[in-house]
N, C-alpha and C positions, 0 to 999 in steps of 0.2 A: 503494500499500499505504500504512494509516493504523497509527497508532500501535498500536491494539488488535490487528490482525491479525499486524504482527510480533511484539508480547507472547505473540500465541497460537501462532506458529512457535516461539519461544522454547521453549514449553512444551512442544512435540513434540519439538524437537531435543535439550532436557535430558533428557526421558526416554528417549529412545532411548540417549543418551551414558551415562546411569548404568546403565541396563539392562545396556548392552554391556559395562561395567565389571565388574559383578556376574557377569555369562554365564548361561550354561545357560537355566534357567526365567525366570530374572529379566527378561530382555529381553523376554517378552510379559507378563510379571506388571507392571513398573514401567511399562510401555505403559497400563496400566489405570488408572494415577494420574493420567497426563497426558490419557488420555480422561475421567475423571471430574473433572477440573478444566476440561476443554472444555465437557462437555454442563452438568453442576452449579452451576458458577461461571459462566461466559461465556454459558450457554444455548443453546449450540449443538445443532442438530438431529443426534442420532448416527448415523454412517453403519452401514453392513452389514457385517459380519464374512464374511470370505470362506469361506462354508461349503462349496462344491463344490470347492474347492481343498484344504479340509481333509480331505474325506472320502477323497480320490484319496490324500492322502498316508498316512493310516491303512491304506487297505488296501494301497496297494504297500508301505509297511514291515512292516504285517504278513506279507505273502508273502515279502518278502525276510528278516524277521527267522525266520519258519518255515524257511524253506533254509537259512539259519546253523546254526538249530537240528539240522537235518539232516546237518550235515557239509558241507553244498553249498558252502559258502566256504571251507572247507578245501580242497577240491579246487581250486576257480579260483585259490587262493592258489598251490597245489603247480605247479600249469600253468605259474602266471607265472614262478615263482622255478627252474623249468627251462629256459625260456627265457631269464633274464638268467643262471645259471650255465653256459650254453653261450656266451653271447657277454659275456664279462666287461667284455671291451676297449671295447664299445659300448654301455657301460650308462647312461651321462649321456643316450643316444638313446633306449634300451629301456624304462629305469624309468617315465619319464613317460607313455609310450605304453600301459604296461601299466596304472598306475594309471588314467588316462585310461579304458580301457577297461571296466576293472571298475566305475568308477562309470557306465559309461553302463550296464552290464548290471544294477545294482543300484537304480541311483536315487540313490544316496548317497557322498558322498566319505570316508566314514570308513573305508571299507574299506582306506584307507591303511595305518592302524596295525599291521595284520598284516603288512604287504608292507614298511614302512619300515627296520625291523630288518634284513631282509633284503639291501635296496639298498644299507644302511649296509655290511653285513659283506661284502659281494662287492666295493664299493669298495675298502675296506681292503685285503683281501687282494690286489687286483689292483695297489695302490699308487695309487690315483685319488683325489684329493682328494674325500671324500664330498659337501661342500656341493654340487660340480657336479651331479649326479644327485639328492641328496636335494631341495635347493631347488626345483629346476623338476619334481620326480614331486610336490610336495607342492601345487605349484600345478596342475599336471594333475589332480589327485583331485578339484579343486573347479570346474576349467573344463569336466569332463565333465558338470557337472549340466544345462549347457543343450543337451544332445547325448543326453540317455536319453528315450526314448518315456513313462516312468513318474515323471519327475521333476516336482515342482509346477510348477516355472519353465516348463517347455514344456506342459503340460497347461494351466496358468493362460494363457499366451500364445495358444493356440490356442482356448480359450473366450473370452477378453476380445477376442480379434481378430474373432471370427465374431460377436460381440454387439453389435460397432460398425463392421459391415459389410465386414471385410476377409476373406474368405471363405478359409481355409487348414486344413490338414489336419496331424496330427502327423509323417507323414513328407515332408511340403513343408517343415516347420521344419527337420527334420533333414538333409535335403539342401542346406540353407544352414550350418547351426549346426556339423554336423560336420567337412566340408571348410574352413571358415574357421577353426575351433578346434583343427585339424591343421596348418593352416599356421603359426598364433599359437605353438605349442607346439614346432614345428620350429625356428623361428625362436630361441625360447628356450633350447631346446638347444643350438642351434649358439651362441648368445652364451654359454652356459653351459660350454662343451667345455673350454675353457682359462681357464678364470675360476679367479682367486686364483694362489698359488703352489703348485706340485706338493709334495707331502708332504716329500719327500726335501731340498725346498730352503727349506720354511716355517721360520724360526726359533724360532716358540713350538711347534711340534708337536716339533722334533729336540730342544727342551728338556723336553718331556715323556717323550720316548723314553728321556732318560738316568736318571729316575725309575723303576726296576724293578715298584713298586706301578703306577703310571701305564702304563706298558708292557704288564702284565697287565691292567690293567682294559679299556685299548684293543683289545688284540688276544686277549684271554682268552675272549670269547664267540663261540660258532658257530651264530648264529641260522639256524634251518634249518626247514621243514616237509615235508624229503624222507624224512625217516624214519618219518614218521605214515601207517598204513596207512590208506585210505580206503575202507569199504566201499561196495558197489553200490548201497544204498540213498541213500546221499549222491549220487552221481553222477545216481541217477534224479532226485533233486530240481532237480538242475541242470537236466536234459532239461526237468521239468516247467516250471521257471521260464523256460526260453529257449523253450518252445513258448507259454506263456502270453503274452511280449514277442511273439511271430511273431504269435499272433492277434490281439493290438491294431494292430499295426502293418497287418492285411490288412482289419481293420475300418477302419481311420481312412483307408486308401488307397479303400476301395469302401463309403464311407458309404450310399450307396444301396440296397445288400443288408441293411442293419438294418432292422428292422419300424418300422410308424409307427402311431398311434394317431389315433383323430379326437378332436379338441380342439374346443370353440366359443371362437371370438374375435368381439369388436365391431370392426364395420367402419363408417366414418366413412358418414354418410348423412343422408337429409332427414327419416325416420320419427323424431319426436320425440314421446314418449309424454308425455301432461299429465298431472299428479297434480292432484285435487283435494285441497286442503289441510285440508278438513274432514273427509277420508275416512280411517278409522283401516285400515293395512294392516300386513301382519306384516314380519318383518325379512328373509324371504327374497323377499317381494314389491317391498319397497323397494331392495334390493341389484338385483333383474331391472329396475327402473325407473330406475334410475342408469345401468344399463350401456345399456340400449335410448336412453335420453335423449340418448348421443352418438352413436347412429346405429342403426344394424341389425347383426345378429349372423350368422356362416356358421360352418360346420363346415368345417376341413380337416386334412390329413394332418400331423401333427407327428411327425417322424421321432425315435427313440431318441438320445437325448444321448450323446455319445462319453466323456463324463466316467463317466456312468452305466455303461456298457459296460466302461472300465477297472476300476472298481469291482468288476463282476459277476466279471470274468475273475480279478482279482488274488486275492479271497477263496475264488474256487472252486479256484484252484491253489494256495493255502495249505491249504484243505481237503483237498486230494488228497495233497499232503507230509505231512500228520498221519496220513492213513489208510493210505498205500502206503511212505511212507519213513522210519517211526520216529519223524517227527521230535517233541519234547517240547514244548507248549506254555507249559510253565512255562519251560524252558531257553531258549524264543524271548522271553519277555519280560523275563530277566535278561539277554538279549544286548546288546552294544553298538550293532548295527543299528537293533533297535525301540526302545533307550531314546534314542538320540540322533532319532529319527524324530519320536519324540515329543515331545521337546524342540523340536525343528521346528515341529510342531503349534502349540504353545502361544506360540511365539516369532511365528508367523505370523498367529494369531488374534489377538494383541494388537497388534502392530505395524499390521499392515494395516486392522483396525478402526481404530484410532486416525487413521492418516494419510486414509484415506477419510472419517472425520469433519472433520478439517481442510479437506482439498482441496473436498470437495462444498458446504462453506458457505462456501468463497471461491472459488469457480471462476471467476465474472465477472471478479474482479479480478485473476485471474493470467490469464485469457485475454487481456485488454488488456495486460498489463504484457509479457506471452511471445510475443503474437500474432506483433508486427513480426520478432523474431531468428527463431522457428521457421521463418517465412514463407520467408526468404531462407536461413535457414541449419537445416533440419531434422534434419539428423546431429548438430545441438548437443545435441538430447535424451541424448545418449550420456554427456556430462558429466554431466549431474543424475542419471542411471541409477548413474554409478560413484560419486559423491558419496554419496547414498542410500546404498550398497551398502556404504559402510566405515563408515557410522553403524549397520547395522541386520544387518550378517553373514548374511544371508540372500539367496541370488538370488531364490527364491520370491515372499518378503515384498515385493521391489522390484517385480516385476512385476506382482502383484495391487496394491501401492500406488500404483504408477507409470504403468504403461501406460493405465488409464483416462482419466487426466490427459492424457498425450501424445495419446489420440487426441479427446479434447475440444478440444486444441488443433489441431487441424486436420492434423497430421502424419500423411501416408499410411503404411498398412501395410507397405509393402515396405521402407521405410527404418527403421520400427522393429523388422523382423524383421533387417535389417543389423546392426543396432547390438546386436542382443541379448547379444553377447557382455560387453559393457560393464556387464552388471548384475554382474559378478564384480568387486568392488573391496574387498574386506575383509582381502586380503592387505596392505593399505597400511599398517594398522595392526597389527602382528603379537601378536593376541591371541585369533585363531581356534584351536580344539583341535588342529586338523590340524598347524598351521605348529609350536605348542609341544610337541606330542609329536614333532614331525620334530627339533628343535631338541635334547631330552632322548634321541631315538634314537642320534643320532650321537656317539659314545663319544670320537672324536678332536676334538672341538668346533669344529670349522671350521663348523659350519652354525650361526649365532648371530644373537642380536639386539644390535644394535649397542647404543654407548654413548649415543648420541642417537636413540635407540628406531627411527627412521625408516632408518638405516642398516644393515638385516638382509638375511638372506640369500634373502628372499623377493621384496624390491621389483624387484630388476632383471628374473628370468625372469617375475613377475607383469605389469610394465608392459610387457614386450616382447609378449608373448602377447596380454594383452587388446587393445594398440594395433593389432597386426596381425590379429589375429582380427577386431575391428572393421571396419578398412578391407576386408581380403578380404571380409566379408559385404556390406557396402555395394556391392562392386565386382559381387558373384554377383548380387544383387538388382537391382542396375542394368540389368544383361543379360538378366535373365530374366524382369523383370517391367517 
């Protein structure tokens, strides 16, 4: 690795770091500065933005946003709250599983904002230290992304893997990611079960209770969704959404049932077309000449791509909700699910384009430098995924940016599937919106960002979950692949 390559890498990392400090749309926009420096300053050939993944995110987020506008999200949160309030003593285990499965359903972890005040309220009234369920529940809301059939990380993994010779479907990915992540979350919940001092033994909390104003602030709220009447149209939107997910999974499992189309492709052969340099030809003839010069062509059946199927089904489901479930498009655009999804689109657009530009221009050097390590310890790529995730705060962007590099290094597809949970590392620095929101929702102050930044409430459950999930994922793929 020469000085110029290191300098360019520092520019990439610097753009990601500065973008993460500003957050939101800045992460993708500031990546554009790094891209401009690499392309216009150093003359690197620009890479390709991940348009297929972006289209899927837009379709999925639109569908989930419309469901939220129809009131379907309120019904899902209400169901989760009923489960939690019936079993308050087990909230440290039930809360993360609720946020985990909600994320699987809607493809985004931002559903935690509605449920987290309820989790905190139940824990306080049961006398349980809120940090225990809140910390692991926030982690679980992000872990579920690699287990959702409509999440960008899963769809990108499938499309990139298929393009690199590892034929796998969305259901096959979920058959590995869901059980491995459930094992990781169970381990994290167990470690959180007796975490910290009980409230009646915590001197800081007891001191707060001596102040009437603090006591009223902590116990005065009664966060709930149970008093909200859910109309049938809202419930129907959930049924339409779930039906769309089921259809996607069925098509993914039986892709041979999808329509195919006749497509012309070039095939290596010996029939070269000789062109007279003095002969004037049209642009179309020149294109044909270039194709035929590499060989002969043939017609073949090209099946409908799964990423297109997902887009079609998602926007169709969104349309059905608008027509039959009284969902307001204006309300959907103003909702947190749609807005957070569009932020993710910009982030992935900028980050992945920047990373693809850098890696594609230095692929030979990276292969030479990492080939020895990954050939002996292919699972070590998990550390790379984790570190990159800490920097860019997006699991989908990590997959899009780093998975092609991993395949180019010769790492087997099953190994990459096993380490898929390691693309979640942005809990490490507690600047992600769901973690910050969780700290604010915990009125007791037990869920916190420590004095030294890294000693925060999400570090332990996050590390336990990711490490255990990655190990279990590798074991599953070793057995079945």
